[in-house]
N, C-alpha and C positions, 0 to 999 in steps of 0.2 A: 504494500500500500504506500503511495506517495503522500507525505504529510505536507500540508500548507506551510509556507515559509514562516508564518507568524505563530506556528504551533509552539506551545510552551510545555516543557517537560515538568511533570508533577511527580510526587513521591509514588503515586499509585497509577499514573497513566498520563494521558495527553489532553491538553485543552487548547483549542485554537482561539478561544475568546468569542467565537460566534457559532461554532459547529458542535453538535453533541457527539461525544465519543463514549463508549462503555468503559467504565473503570471498575476497580474492585478495591474495597477497603477492608481491613481485617478486624476492625473493632467498631463498636457502637458509640464509643465515648467521644472521640475527637479525631480529626485528621489534619495533618499539615499539608498544605497544597500551595503550589505556585500558580497564581492566576495573573495573567498578563505580566508575568515576570517578577511578581512581588509576593512575598510570603504573607499568608493570611492564616490566622488560627481560627479554625472552623469548629464550632461546638455542635455536635450531632445530638439530636434528641429523638427519642422513639415516640411514636404516636401511641395512644392507649391500647390499640389492638396488639396482641403479642407478636403477630407476624406483620404488623403494619410497617410502612416505609420509614426509614430514618431520614430526617430532614435536618440539614445543617442550618442553623438559625442566623448565622452572620456570614458576610462575604457573598461570593457568587452562589447561585442556587445549586444545591446538590440533593439528589433523591436516590435512594437505593431500596431494593425490596427487603433485604435482610443482610446481616453481617456476612461478609465473604462472598456476596453475590454481586453481579455486575451493577455498577453505580452509574447513573446518567448525570452528566454534568452540563449545565447550560450557563453561559455567560454572555450577556448582551455586549456587542462590540463597543469599544470606546469610540466616541465621536470626537475627532480632533480637528481643530482649525489651525492653520499656520499663517502667521503674518510675517512676511520677510522670507521669500523663497530664493535667497542667494545660495552660496555654496553650502553653508551649514543647514539651512532650512531644507534644501533639496535632498541632502543626505538623510536628514531625519525623516522626510517624506518617504524616501526609499526604505528605510527601516520599518516604517509603518504602512507599507504599501498594501497590506491585506486588510487594513481597517478603513472605515468610511472617513475619508479626508475631505476637507474643504479649504479653499484658499481665501485670503482676504486681500485682494488686489487693490492697487491705488485708485482705480476708477470705480470700484465697488460694484462692478457688474460682469467683468470679463472672466472667462475660465483661464486657468494657467496651465500651459504646456510645459512639462518637465522632462528633461533628459539627464540621466545620471549614468556615467560609465563606471562599472565595477569590474575591474580587471579587463577581460576581453569582451564582456557583455554590456550591451546598452539597454538600459531600462527607460521606457517612455510611458508617461501617464498624463492625463488631463484632469486637473482638479477643478471641480465646479466652484463657482463663487458662493460664499456663505450668504444665506438668505435670512439669517436670524434664528435658525432652528437650534434646539438645545445642543450645547457642547459640553463634554466632560472636561476638555482641556483646550485652551487657546494658548498656543506656543508662539512666542514673539522672538524672532531671530533677526530683526532689523539692526542697523547700527544703533549704538546706545543713544546718540543724540537725536535720533528720529523716533524714539519710542512713543512718546506722548503724541507727537504730531501724526504719526501713522495710526495710532489707536483711536484718537478723538473722533474721526468721522464715523466710527462704529459704535459710538457711545450708546445709542438707543437699543442696540442689540445685546449689550453686555450683561443685561439681567438674565440672559439665557445661558451664561457661562458659569460653570462651577469653579474652575481653577484656571488661573493665568500663570504661565511659566515663562520667565525671561531667560533666554539662553544667549548671552551676549558677552563680548569682551568689556572690560572696564567696570567701574563701580560709581555709584552716585545715582544712576538712573533707577535703581531698585527702590530706594527710599522716595525718590520723586514720584514714582508711579504709586507707591503705597499711599502717599499723602493725597494724590489725586483721586484714587479710588475711594478714600475716606470722605473727601470733599463731595464727591458725586453720590455718596451713600450707596455704593454698589457692593453687593454681598460676595463678590468673587474672592476666593482664597488666593493669595499671592505667593508664588513659589519662585525661587531663583535657581538657576542651573549653571553648571560649568562643563564645557565639552572640550575634549582633547581629540575629537575626530579631525582627520586630515582631509581637506578638500580644496579644490581650486577650480575656477572657471576656465574652460578652454573652448574657444569658438562658441558653438551653440549648445554646449553641454557643461555639466559639472562632473569633474573627475574625482572619484572617491580614492584619495591617495593613501589613507592609512586609518585602520580601525583604532578607535579610542574609547574613553569612558565618558558617560553622560551622567554626572552626579547632580542630584536635585535635593532641595530642602525648602522648608517653609521660611519665608523672609520675615525677619523681625521677631521670631519666636522659636522656642525649642520645639523639636518634633515630639508629638504626643502619640499615645496609642491609637487615637482616632486617625491621625495622619498616616500611621503605618497601615491602617486598614483601607486607605484610599487606593484604588486601582490606578496605578500610574502607567504612562505609556511604556510599551516594550523598549528594551535597550536603555532604560534609565535605572538608576539606583538611588534610593533615599539615603542621605547622610544626616547626622544629627546637627552638625554646625556648618551649614553651607557658607556662612560668612568667612570662616577660616579658609575654606577651599578657594573662595573667590579672592581673598587677600593674597594667598600664595600665587595664584595665577596672575593677579594684578602685578605683583613684583616682577615676575618672570617677563610679562609683557612689557613692563616699563623699562626693561633692559634690552631685550632682544628686538622688540618692534622698532623703537626709534633708531637704534644703532644700524640695523639692517636697512632701514629706509634711508638713513644718511649715507651709508657706505655702499648702497646698491648691491648688496650681497645676499647669498643664501645663509641660512642660520648656521650651518656648519663652518662657514668661512670665519665666523667670529672666533672659533677655536683654532683653526688651522693657520691663520695669518697672525704672526706674533704681535704686530702692532694693533690689530683688531682685538686680540686676546687681552692686551693690557687695558683697553677701553672697556671691554666686557667686565673684567674683574673690578675695575675701579668703580664703574657705575653700579654693579651688584653690591659692592661694599657700601656705597652711599645709600642705597635703598635699604639695605639691612640695618644701617645706623638709624634711619628714620623709624623703622619698625621697632627697633629696640627702645627708642625714645618713647614711642607710643605704648610700649608694654605689650606689643603683639608677639605672641610666641612663635609666629612664623619666621621671625628674624633668624632663629637658630638654623644653621646649615644652609642659609639662603644662597650664598655664593656658589656652593657646590651644586645646589639644586638647579640653578640657572645653567651651569655648565652641563649638567646631565640632560636637560631639556634641549639645549643647543645641539648636543651630540645625537640625541635620539631623533631630532627633526632636522638633521643636517642638510637634507636635500630640499627642504621646504623653503618657500618664500613666505615671510611673515605677512599678515593681512595688511599691515601698515605699508610695507614695501609695495604690495600689489595696488593699494589705493594710490600711492604716490605715482607709480608707473602709469596708472590709468587716469591720472588727474582727478581723482575722487577725494572728497573730504575724508579725513582719517578719523579714527576713534581716539586719538591721543588726548583730546580734552577730557575724556573719561578714564584715561590711564595716567599719563604724566600730569595732566591738569588736575586730576583728583588728588594725586599725591602732593602736588605743589600747594593746593588749597589747604590740605590738612597740615602740611609742614609750616605754612605761614601762620596758622592759628597757634602753633607751638613755638613760633620764632626759630624754627629749625631750618638751616640753610641747605639747599640742594643745588649747588652750583652747576654740576654736570647735567643734571636733569633739566635745569632751567635753560642752559645753553642749547641743548638738543631740541627742547620743545620750541624755543624761539626760532631756531633755524628751520625746523620742519614746518612750523606754522607759516613762515615766510614762503617756503616752497609751495605749500598747498593753497596759499591765499590767491 
C-alpha cells in the first residue's frame, strides 16, 4: 500500500490527518499517539455496555470496538493559510501539500501558482485565494517589516483564524503584531517560529536547498498543557521558550547576513578567507558582549555557534545578500536595527554593527 506523503506514524498505526486507517491499541486506559506530528495524551473511556466502543475523550476522534481490536481513527485536516509565498513560504506549502491550503495574495482575489524543486523533482500546485473560511493556522512568512501592512487588508476575516504563526527573520515584529491584535480585540492565538530550512528562488521556481527544523512556540507566554494539545502543522515542533531560539538566530543573522551582503560572498567564505574570518569573529564577539550585558544566556558559546552555522551553510547565500543583489529592501532593520535599539537603551556601544548597518542601508536606499 502506498501511504500519502502527509501520513504520520503513530505508536499503534498511521494517520494521514484526513483519511481513516484501522489501528489497534492494547489497552482501554490510554494511548499515546502522534496526530499531525505532535504528541497528544488521549484518555480512553469505555461506554456503559461491557462490549461497547472505547472513545478517547480528548484530541482527535478515536473509536474502537474492544481492546486489541482494530481502532478507527479520524482527524479533520488542518486548514492552513499562508501569507508570504516567497522561498520559505513555498517550502512550507510543499511540506503541507496534502492539506487544504489557501493563499493570501496582495490583490486579495488571485490564486497563487507555486513551483518548488526538491532534488530532481518539480512540485507544482495552485493555491486558491482565502475567502474568509475558518482557518486553524494563518502562517505569515513575509519580510518582518511588511507584517502588519500585509495583514491589515485581511482584518475583517481574522475572526475566523484560531492561530497566527510568524515565521520570519528578525525580532520586534512579534510584539508589534501582538499589540495590534490586542488593539483590534481579535481572539487569535499568536505563535512565533524559527526555521532553518534552506531555500532560494531560481527563475520561476523555489529550490529546496536543505532540510531544516521549524520550531514554534507561543509568543509572550510559556507553553501550557493546552498549547501542547493544539494540533500544529506537520514538520513543526513546539518548544517551551521560542524567544530564546529567536534570540540565538537573531545573533547569528546579525553577523552572517550583513557581512555576506557587504562582502558579496557565500556564508562559507567568511571562514575560508582569513580577512573575512577576522571580521566574523570580531562582530560575533561584539554581539555576544551585548547579550551578556542584557543577561541573555544565549551569549555563552555564541562565537562558536556562528562559526558552526557558517560552516554548515557554507554554500548558501544569506537572505540579506540575495535582497541586496536583487535591489530589494532587506530585513536588517529587524536584525541589526533591533539590536542597535536595545543597545542604545542600555548605552551599550556596537561600533561594528553600526558601521555595517549604515553602509548597507546606504546601498539598499
